[in-house]
C-alpha positions in Angstrom: 137.2 232.1 44.0 139.6 233.6 41.8 139.6 237.0 39.0 141.4 237.1 35.3 142.9 239.4 33.6 141.8 241.3 30.2 144.4 238.3 29.6 143.2 235.2 30.7 145.6 234.8 33.4 143.6 233.8 35.8 144.0 233.9 40.1 143.1 232.4 42.4 141.8 234.6 45.4 140.2 232.6 47.7 139.4 229.0 48.7 136.5 227.0 51.7 138.4 224.0 53.5 137.0 222.2 55.7 134.2 225.3 57.0 137.4 227.4 57.1 138.1 231.2 54.6 141.5 230.7 53.3 142.2 233.5 51.5 145.2 236.6 51.6 146.8 234.8 48.8 149.9 234.5 48.0 151.1 232.7 44.5 154.5 231.4 45.0 154.8 229.7 41.3 151.8 229.4 39.3 152.3 226.5 35.9 150.5 224.7 33.9 150.3 221.1 33.0 148.9 218.4 31.0 146.8 215.5 32.9 144.4 213.4 30.1 144.8 215.8 28.0 143.0 218.5 30.3 144.9 221.1 30.7 145.4 222.7 33.7 146.9 225.4 35.8 149.3 224.6 39.1 149.4 227.3 42.0 151.6 227.2 45.1 150.4 229.7 47.6 151.4 230.3 50.8 147.2 230.8 52.7 146.3 232.7 55.5 143.4 231.3 58.2 142.7 232.3 62.1 146.4 234.4 61.5 148.1 231.2 60.3 149.7 230.6 57.3 149.9 227.0 55.4 151.6 226.6 52.4 149.2 224.7 49.8 148.4 223.7 45.4 145.5 224.8 43.9 144.5 223.3 40.6 142.0 224.9 38.4 141.2 222.3 35.2 140.5 224.4 32.3 138.2 222.6 29.7 135.7 222.2 32.5 136.2 224.7 35.3 136.5 223.1 38.3 139.2 224.2 41.0 141.0 221.6 43.4 143.4 221.5 46.6 146.1 219.2 45.7 147.9 220.2 49.0 147.5 221.7 52.4 
């Protein structure tokens, strides 16, 4: 799940992975990139699940509106 502000900037709020919900996402960095001509937003984050913190990287493809969990 994500939200966007008036300027259209998007940020992740939480995600599900292997039946667990990861939330309380703290964004460490945000970059943009083009892969195969498709612009992407790349978020380096710390997400929390069951009172444990995990570093992860989430990617959002602009053209397809799809989120990917790239690293955890």
